[in-house]
C-alpha positions as MATLAB code, in Angstrom:
seq = 'MDYEHRSRQPKNIDGFINRSYLDQHTALRKARTAHRPHQSASPPQQKQRSNATTPRGTFSDFQPTQQAASMGNGQSMIGMTLPNSQYRRQYAPPKTVPKKSRGIRLWKRKDKSKRWSWKRRILSTFLILLAILIGFGAWIDWNINKVFHCGFLCDTQALFGTTTLKGEAQGRVNILLAGYQGKQSDEGALTDSIMIVSIDTKNNTAFTMSIPRDLWVHISGRSEYEKINAANTVAHFNKPGYFYGGMGQLQKIVEKDFHIPIDYYALIDYKAFEDAVNAVGGITVDIKSPDPRGLYDPNVNKVHGGPVRLPNGPVKLDGLQALALALARGDSPYAYGFPLSDINREQHQRQMLIALEQKAASAGVLTNPLDINSLFSAIGSNVKTDLNLQQSIKLAQLAHKLNFSNIKSYGLNYSGSNALLTTYVAPNGEDALIPKAGVGDYSQIQAFYQDITSAP';
ca = [
      54.352   46.741   -1.191;
      56.091   47.272    2.257;
      59.225   45.277    1.443;
      61.814   46.527   -1.013;
      61.566   45.085   -4.452;
      64.905   44.590   -6.143;
      65.775   43.323   -9.598;
      66.954   39.740  -10.012;
      70.553   39.064   -8.958;
      72.430   36.372  -10.849;
      74.329   35.232   -7.739;
      71.145   34.267   -5.827;
      69.140   31.134   -6.453;
      65.716   32.712   -6.112;
      66.791   36.081   -7.495;
      65.113   38.102   -4.693;
      66.593   39.825   -1.668;
      64.339   40.279    1.364;
      66.957   41.943    3.519;
      64.704   44.848    4.518;
      62.078   42.421    5.927;
      64.659   40.650    8.047;
      66.122   43.894    9.360;
      62.693   45.167   10.247;
      61.621   42.183   12.401;
      64.955   41.109   13.990;
      64.635   43.441   16.958;
      61.036   42.489   17.584;
      61.900   38.774   17.518;
      64.798   39.180   19.950;
      62.612   41.164   22.369;
      59.997   38.439   22.450;
      62.320   35.440   22.722;
      64.429   37.101   25.460;
      61.543   36.934   27.993;
      60.275   33.463   26.969;
      61.749   30.369   28.626;
      63.262   27.829   26.282;
      60.627   25.162   25.368;
      58.160   26.356   27.958;
      55.477   23.868   28.857;
      52.756   26.466   28.728;
      51.926   28.008   25.367;
      52.301   31.753   24.945;
      49.301   34.031   24.790;
      47.560   34.106   21.484;
      48.308   37.129   19.397;
      45.253   39.280   18.895;
      44.784   39.609   15.199;
      44.044   43.067   13.999;
      40.950   43.785   12.050;
      43.024   45.865    9.662;
      43.639   44.314    6.326;
      47.244   43.117    5.888;
      48.792   44.399    2.651;
      49.341   41.695    0.132;
      52.945   40.416    0.037;
      53.778   40.988    3.777;
      54.634   38.220    6.195;
      52.915   39.473    9.335;
      51.817   35.967   10.351;
      55.352   34.594   10.550;
      58.028   35.077   13.205;
      61.608   34.851   11.759;
      64.061   32.528   13.467;
      67.563   33.383   14.615;
      68.961   31.492   11.647;
      67.037   33.710    9.281;
      68.050   36.837   11.157;
      71.748   35.993   10.951;
      71.642   35.590    7.222;
      73.492   38.251    5.336;
      72.500   40.139    2.274;
      71.956   38.088   -0.756;
      71.398   34.816    1.111;
      68.337   32.775    0.174;
      65.650   31.433    2.595;
      64.790   28.436    0.408;
      64.888   25.143    2.346;
      64.381   26.814    5.717;
      61.482   25.990    8.022;
      59.165   28.902    8.422;
      59.138   30.118   12.028;
      55.370   30.060   12.401;
      55.207   26.338   11.541;
      57.896   25.584   14.126;
      56.031   27.616   16.708;
      52.774   25.761   16.071;
      54.421   22.366   16.364;
      56.132   23.365   19.601;
      53.273   25.086   21.407;
      50.148   23.618   19.865;
      47.873   22.091   22.561;
      47.503   18.321   22.425;
      44.402   16.848   20.861;
      41.639   15.977   23.281;
      41.373   12.215   23.634;
      38.468   10.877   25.716;
      39.493    8.751   28.637;
      38.613    5.090   28.704;
      36.302    5.579   31.629;
      34.547    8.347   29.747;
      34.200    6.106   26.735;
      32.682    3.356   28.858;
      30.304    5.833   30.426;
      29.194    7.024   27.008;
      28.670    3.446   25.820;
      26.537    2.627   28.836;
      24.495    5.775   28.365;
      23.872    4.891   24.743;
      22.798    1.370   25.647;
      20.449    2.689   28.341;
      18.846    5.154   25.970;
      18.360    2.333   23.490;
      16.572    0.236   26.086;
      14.342    3.152   27.028;
      13.654    3.769   23.343;
      12.183    0.269   22.982;
      10.071    0.780   26.097;
       8.806    4.054   24.753;
       7.965    2.441   21.441;
       6.010   -0.337   23.112;
       4.217    2.160   25.353;
       3.463    4.455   22.430;
       2.103    1.570   20.361;
      -0.083    0.457   23.251;
      -1.442    3.974   23.787;
      -2.172    4.380   20.080;
      -4.038    1.067   19.951;
      -5.913    1.987   23.121;
      -6.901    5.347   21.630;
      -8.113    3.641   18.449;
     -10.106    1.120   20.486;
     -11.681    3.832   22.617;
     -12.495    5.902   19.542;
     -14.015    2.909   17.765;
     -16.039    2.030   20.864;
     -17.273    5.609   21.157;
     -18.253    5.531   17.476;
     -20.257    2.335   17.985;
     -21.792    3.706   21.179;
     -22.784    6.884   19.347;
     -24.570    4.890   16.636;
     -26.231    2.633   19.204;
     -27.526    5.622   21.138;
     -29.208    6.910   18.014;
     -31.757    4.183   18.756;
     -31.689    3.701   22.534;
     -30.706    7.188   23.786;
     -29.149    5.631   26.847;
     -25.682    7.107   27.318;
     -22.189    5.716   27.785;
     -22.560    4.677   31.455;
     -25.913    3.066   30.777;
     -24.488    1.191   27.790;
     -21.528   -0.014   29.855;
     -23.861   -1.358   32.535;
     -25.921   -3.067   29.841;
     -22.893   -4.978   28.560;
     -22.071   -6.420   31.988;
     -25.549   -6.661   33.511;
     -28.539   -8.938   33.088;
     -32.243   -8.225   32.928;
     -35.574  -10.001   32.622;
     -37.871   -9.023   29.795;
     -41.534   -8.272   30.178;
     -43.551  -11.407   29.566;
     -40.497  -13.636   30.000;
     -41.798  -14.944   33.334;
     -45.069  -15.951   31.580;
     -43.090  -17.638   28.821;
     -43.896  -15.272   25.922;
     -42.584  -11.892   24.764;
     -44.635   -9.952   22.195;
     -43.202   -7.055   20.197;
     -45.412   -4.725   18.172;
     -43.749   -3.614   14.930;
     -45.115   -0.845   12.730;
     -43.631    0.429    9.489;
     -44.293    3.750    7.785;
     -42.859    5.605    4.830;
     -41.934    8.683    6.855;
     -40.309   11.463    4.839;
     -40.482    9.358    1.668;
     -44.246    9.776    1.453;
     -46.915   12.403    2.036;
     -48.919    9.877    4.086;
     -47.076   10.976    7.211;
     -47.437    8.703   10.245;
     -49.829    6.181    8.649;
     -48.504    2.695    9.428;
     -48.875    0.637    6.255;
     -47.281   -2.375    7.909;
     -48.385   -3.714   11.318;
     -46.909   -6.919   12.648;
     -46.536   -8.818   15.924;
     -43.392  -10.833   16.649;
     -44.070  -13.375   19.381;
     -41.259  -15.354   21.069;
     -41.883  -18.449   23.191;
     -39.075  -18.191   25.758;
     -39.669  -21.703   27.171;
     -39.740  -23.695   23.949;
     -37.485  -21.342   21.940;
     -39.974  -20.912   19.127;
     -41.444  -17.823   17.484;
     -44.049  -16.654   14.992;
     -45.014  -13.462   13.186;
     -48.578  -12.283   12.636;
     -49.651   -9.428   10.367;
     -52.586   -7.134   11.024;
     -54.064   -5.625    7.824;
     -53.709   -1.872    7.638;
     -57.314   -1.595    6.282;
     -58.904   -3.271    9.304;
     -61.866   -1.138   10.417;
     -61.515   -0.381   14.135;
     -62.632    2.178   16.669;
     -59.860    4.617   17.578;
     -60.533    6.002   21.052;
     -58.557    9.135   20.350;
     -61.054    9.942   17.627;
     -64.825   10.007   17.491;
     -65.454    7.309   14.893;
     -64.193    4.111   13.281;
     -61.214    4.318   11.002;
     -58.637    2.113    9.413;
     -56.187    0.824   11.973;
     -53.221    2.392   10.153;
     -54.447    5.820   11.361;
     -53.989    4.945   15.038;
     -50.369    6.119   15.002;
     -51.475    9.618   13.988;
     -52.837   10.218   17.513;
     -49.580   11.809   18.540;
     -50.646   13.012   22.001;
     -52.098    9.756   23.284;
     -51.139    9.414   26.946;
     -52.820    6.856   29.185;
     -51.363    4.789   32.030;
     -50.218    1.303   31.055;
     -49.652    2.171   27.376;
     -46.866    3.638   25.300;
     -46.889    7.376   24.767;
     -48.122    8.698   21.430;
     -49.535    6.920   18.416;
     -47.919    3.576   19.200;
     -49.705    3.643   22.572;
     -53.018    4.129   20.765;
     -52.210    1.200   18.483;
     -51.167   -0.905   21.485;
     -54.505   -0.215   23.197;
     -56.476   -1.426   20.164;
     -54.431   -4.622   19.834;
     -54.659   -5.440   23.544;
     -58.318   -4.515   24.177;
     -59.848   -5.677   20.899;
     -57.660   -8.650   19.987;
     -56.593   -9.719   23.519;
     -52.961   -9.823   22.440;
     -50.608   -8.514   25.179;
     -47.861   -6.200   23.940;
     -44.575   -5.919   25.851;
     -42.454   -3.716   23.573;
     -42.793   -1.760   20.351;
     -40.695   -0.507   17.446;
     -41.822    2.120   14.961;
     -39.703    1.739   11.829;
     -39.261    4.074    8.894;
     -39.015    2.056    5.683;
     -35.666    3.742    5.056;
     -34.303    1.844    8.068;
     -35.469   -1.437    6.549;
     -33.712   -0.630    3.281;
     -30.460    0.305    5.036;
     -30.603   -2.726    7.337;
     -30.853   -5.074    4.355;
     -27.834   -3.389    2.789;
     -25.951   -3.557    6.108;
     -26.153   -7.376    6.166;
     -25.223   -7.706    2.493;
     -28.698   -8.323    1.077;
     -31.266  -11.056    1.701;
     -32.562  -14.028   -0.269;
     -36.313  -14.721   -0.520;
     -38.194  -17.475   -2.277;
     -40.888  -15.992   -4.523;
     -43.900  -18.305   -4.748;
     -46.393  -16.430   -6.880;
     -49.463  -18.272   -8.241;
     -48.638  -16.654  -11.562;
     -45.896  -18.542  -13.474;
     -44.413  -15.228  -14.556;
     -43.679  -14.278  -10.947;
     -44.468  -10.806   -9.567;
     -45.044   -7.518  -11.330;
     -46.335   -4.219   -9.923;
     -45.806   -1.007  -11.936;
     -47.341    1.206   -9.231;
     -44.284    1.256   -6.976;
     -42.444    4.520   -7.474;
     -38.974    4.516   -8.961;
     -37.592    6.269   -5.890;
     -38.721    3.223   -3.881;
     -37.131    0.742   -6.284;
     -40.127    0.209   -8.556;
     -41.487   -1.102  -10.712;
     -41.360   -4.556   -9.129;
     -40.547   -7.412  -11.508;
     -39.319  -10.634   -9.889;
     -39.346  -14.254  -11.118;
     -40.474  -17.205   -9.060;
     -37.843  -19.005   -7.047;
     -34.985  -17.834   -4.803;
     -34.065  -14.215   -5.486;
     -31.383  -12.121   -3.822;
     -32.532   -8.596   -3.028;
     -30.600   -5.508   -2.060;
     -32.096   -2.855    0.199;
     -33.972   -0.910   -2.486;
     -35.389   -4.057   -4.108;
     -36.535   -5.319   -0.710;
     -38.230   -1.987   -0.006;
     -40.032   -2.141   -3.364;
     -41.321   -5.637   -2.620;
     -42.465   -4.532    0.850;
     -44.611   -1.805   -0.756;
     -45.970   -3.794   -3.708;
     -49.539   -5.099   -3.507;
     -50.509   -5.376   -7.197;
     -53.333   -2.815   -7.178;
     -52.860   -2.033  -10.860;
     -54.787   -3.623  -13.764;
     -51.445   -4.426  -15.391;
     -49.982   -6.113  -12.282;
     -49.809   -9.855  -11.768;
     -48.823  -12.219   -8.989;
     -50.813  -10.418   -6.224;
     -54.252  -12.071   -6.179;
     -54.856  -11.108   -2.529;
     -53.370   -7.603   -2.718;
     -52.535   -6.501    0.847;
     -52.519  -10.097    2.105;
     -49.780  -10.944   -0.412;
     -47.841   -7.839    0.566;
     -48.000   -8.823    4.251;
     -46.758  -12.298    3.341;
     -43.762  -10.812    1.563;
     -43.072   -8.454    4.489;
     -43.045  -11.310    6.996;
     -40.930  -13.392    4.641;
     -38.325  -10.640    4.263;
     -38.302   -9.897    8.007;
     -37.461  -13.524    8.756;
     -34.830  -13.530    5.989;
     -33.282  -10.383    7.487;
     -33.220  -11.906   10.986;
     -31.730  -15.114    9.624;
     -29.043  -13.258    7.652;
     -28.169  -11.118   10.671;
     -27.896  -14.154   12.934;
     -25.802  -16.075   10.425;
     -22.573  -14.966    8.729;
     -21.340  -13.616   12.049;
     -23.145  -10.272   11.717;
     -24.208  -10.147   15.377;
     -20.703  -11.102   16.535;
     -18.819   -8.646   14.335;
     -18.493   -5.144   15.857;
     -18.176   -3.538   12.413;
     -21.364   -5.204   11.155;
     -23.227   -4.349   14.358;
     -22.093   -0.749   14.029;
     -23.222   -0.662   10.384;
     -26.571   -2.127   11.394;
     -27.188    0.431   14.136;
     -25.888    3.211   11.920;
     -28.389    2.116    9.260;
     -31.431    2.126   11.524;
     -30.157    5.167   13.464;
     -32.840    7.751   14.063;
     -35.229    5.902   11.695;
     -36.353    3.580   14.487;
     -38.248    4.510   17.652;
     -38.565    1.905   20.384;
     -39.058    1.568   24.131;
     -36.432   -1.193   24.257;
     -33.203   -0.172   25.947;
     -29.808   -1.639   25.108;
     -29.807   -4.157   27.941;
     -33.240   -5.455   26.914;
     -32.133   -5.601   23.279;
     -29.088   -7.679   24.238;
     -31.353  -10.042   26.164;
     -33.689  -10.223   23.186;
     -30.762  -11.039   20.902;
     -29.767  -13.850   23.273;
     -33.274  -15.287   23.011;
     -33.234  -14.942   19.238;
     -29.901  -16.771   19.106;
     -31.651  -19.875   20.458;
     -34.323  -19.821   17.748;
     -34.402  -21.962   14.654;
     -35.262  -19.384   12.023;
     -36.261  -22.003    9.509;
     -39.111  -23.033   11.851;
     -40.534  -19.561   12.510;
     -44.233  -19.558   11.621;
     -45.938  -16.813    9.658;
     -49.608  -15.935   10.089;
     -52.018  -13.398    8.653;
     -55.648  -12.423    9.185;
     -57.036  -13.665    5.875;
     -60.256  -12.496    4.272;
     -60.588  -15.372    1.781;
     -60.628  -19.142    1.892;
     -62.077  -21.534    4.438;
     -60.084  -20.054    7.316;
     -61.008  -16.477    6.560;
     -61.315  -14.269    9.637;
     -62.125  -11.012    7.816;
     -64.354   -9.826    5.029;
     -64.439   -6.836    2.728;
     -66.418   -3.786    3.727;
     -67.409   -0.448    2.253;
     -67.222    2.186    4.969;
     -69.859    4.947    5.356;
     -67.352    7.429    3.931;
     -66.992    5.239    0.836;
     -63.587    3.721    1.705;
     -62.816    0.071    1.018;
     -61.961   -1.604    4.312;
     -61.851   -4.954    6.114;
     -63.980   -5.955    9.092;
     -64.174   -9.121   11.217;
     -66.230  -11.862    9.599;
     -68.505  -11.783   12.641;
     -69.309   -8.099   12.044;
     -68.055   -4.590   12.813;
     -66.475   -4.441   16.244;
     -66.753   -8.215   16.898;
     -63.198   -9.522   17.266;
     -63.988  -12.819   18.984;
     -62.689  -14.937   16.100;
     -59.400  -13.026   16.049;
     -59.058  -13.539   19.814;
     -59.659  -17.281   19.447;
     -57.162  -17.481   16.596;
     -54.431  -15.957   18.729;
     -55.191  -18.326   21.605;
     -54.932  -21.313   19.250;
     -51.496  -20.427   17.832;
     -50.030  -19.564   21.249;
     -51.333  -22.667   23.031;
     -50.110  -25.077   20.357;
     -46.978  -27.048   21.379;
];
């Protein structure tokens, strides 16, 4: 160590003499205090601390006072105030205390930031809700345009515009519906279900009429007679005044042969029917089979919900069960409950279509954006139609005025006293149906349509 270490002295209290330390720093202390005013207001310059390591046991951080310097040999420093502590108390800068005005200014700033924070929160919440609303609307619009292919601007105009449907001025709007199995079957574009939905816009009534798929008709796009379900296979049909493609060919037959005007059409994959039934939560139909056991058809494939086994009475069906019933016609020797085969199937199809319309109109489906979105998402690209969104909205407004319990259901029967058709074996050996008056004579069908549309 730098200071002199001496043995304990019995005359001293602490037993140590630090005389060499005091002698060493007395001159330095006097030189510094001689040029410093007594109790100067300004603190002295800070001593630059050396980076060198101070040997342990030295007192380089302390400045000895005059009292300590005047002490003789053998005198103790116990009870004295160390000079560095006195120096710090005397020259230490006062603590910074914020002024009152500064405190007030800080308080106001804090309060202002708090007010802005609430405004930002409200604005942020509004923007988030607006973004969610826009995103949800775009999602619905995207699903809607799967069917109508209109576009956002067109859809916006449809929501705030009005239109007049074809046939509305004459008091009746007719829609041609055709169903096919699409990708679920190797039959391709054959329409196994053909139906006309007719709406009386003056009296707010409606009826459905089925056209048998086996009806033997002349297809102008081909060179001979065929079953009417093959009309939709004429994919390149293109004549003025008719729809383009197979549905235009079917429209021409219905209008020219049956004298039934067609205003709009919808070509529906059966998958869309299944999904639409699921979208509204299922439908309830009343099975009225002449067989007390109800309905049974083992020929419906399992992938389509078969085999069909339903009791008589009200039955709730999901989408797959409804699809199975729409395909069942009891053409198996083990089947029961389908005495008229295709005629019974058409009855069930019309019955389920009305049940679907009734379920969609009730339970708030058409007024709930989520249900509407689910419905359009279900039918999606599985429906082709010439109806645009504005016309569909107008059609929904007309349907809202209908009493679905009073919608009539008609078919072109080939049995009973009111039969309009009869069975026929075609030249190619196929079983078909022809008008009761003969091949190509549709006068009775024309008269039948005039009767049901002229009735009050």
